[in-house]
C-alpha positions in Angstrom: -37.4 -25.8 -9.3 -35.0 -25.2 -6.3 -34.6 -28.9 -5.7 -33.6 -29.4 -9.4 -31.1 -26.6 -9.1 -29.1 -28.7 -6.6 -27.7 -30.9 -9.4 -27.0 -27.8 -11.6 -25.2 -26.0 -8.7 -22.9 -29.1 -8.3 -21.5 -28.6 -11.8 -18.3 -26.7 -12.5 -18.1 -23.7 -14.9 -17.6 -25.6 -18.2 -20.1 -28.2 -17.2 -22.7 -25.6 -16.5 -22.1 -23.9 -19.8 -22.4 -27.2 -21.7 -25.6 -28.1 -19.9 -27.2 -24.7 -20.6 -26.2 -25.0 -24.3 -27.8 -28.4 -24.5 -30.9 -27.1 -22.7 -31.4 -24.2 -25.0 -30.3 -25.5 -28.3 -29.8 -29.3 -28.5 -32.6 -31.2 -26.7 -33.7 -34.0 -29.0 -30.5 -33.9 -31.2 -28.3 -36.8 -31.9 -25.5 -36.9 -29.4 -22.9 -37.1 -32.2 -24.2 -33.9 -33.7 -24.3 -32.2 -30.3 -20.7 -33.1 -29.6 -19.6 -31.9 -33.1 -21.4 -28.5 -32.7 -20.1 -27.9 -29.2 -16.6 -29.0 -30.1 -16.4 -26.4 -32.8 -17.5 -23.7 -30.4 -15.7 -24.8 -27.3 -12.5 -26.3 -28.6 -12.0 -29.0 -25.9 -13.0 -32.6 -25.4 -16.6 -32.9 -24.3 -16.9 -36.6 -23.4 -16.1 -36.1 -19.8 -18.4 -33.1 -19.4 -21.3 -34.9 -21.1 -20.7 -37.9 -18.8 -20.8 -35.6 -15.7 -24.1 -34.0 -16.9 -25.6 -37.4 -17.5 -24.4 -38.7 -14.0 -26.1 -35.7 -12.4 -29.3 -36.8 -14.1 -29.7 -33.5 -16.0 -29.8 -35.2 -19.4 -30.0 -38.7 -20.7 -29.2 -40.4 -24.0 -31.9 -42.6 -25.3 -31.4 -46.0 -27.0 -31.1 -44.3 -30.4 -28.4 -41.8 -29.3 -30.6 -38.8 -28.9 -30.3 -36.2 -26.1 -33.3 -36.2 -23.8 -34.2 -34.4 -20.6 -37.2 -33.9 -18.5 -39.3 -30.9 -19.2 -38.9 -29.6 -15.7 -35.1 -29.8 -16.1 -35.3 -28.0 -19.4 -37.5 -25.2 -17.9 -35.0 -24.8 -15.0 -32.1 -24.5 -17.5 -33.9 -21.9 -19.6 -34.9 -20.0 -16.5 -31.2 -19.9 -15.4 -30.3 -18.5 -18.8 -33.1 -15.9 -18.7 -31.8 -14.6 -15.3 
């Protein structure tokens, strides 16, 4: 878990928040829906933030446009939220 946290710790404030939102609520959703939901709640453009989270290998977008993440990354994000 600590090795996975290195990528998370490299994120900035908004990036961390978006990653945790995706981890807790939007895993398996269509990326267009995720961006729409988060845009309503956050009020700023998410394309850059989503790209950063993908580049850090915390999430990936499958060939159909759905948000995916490894179960260990999901568990790490949920543990961060619990703490």
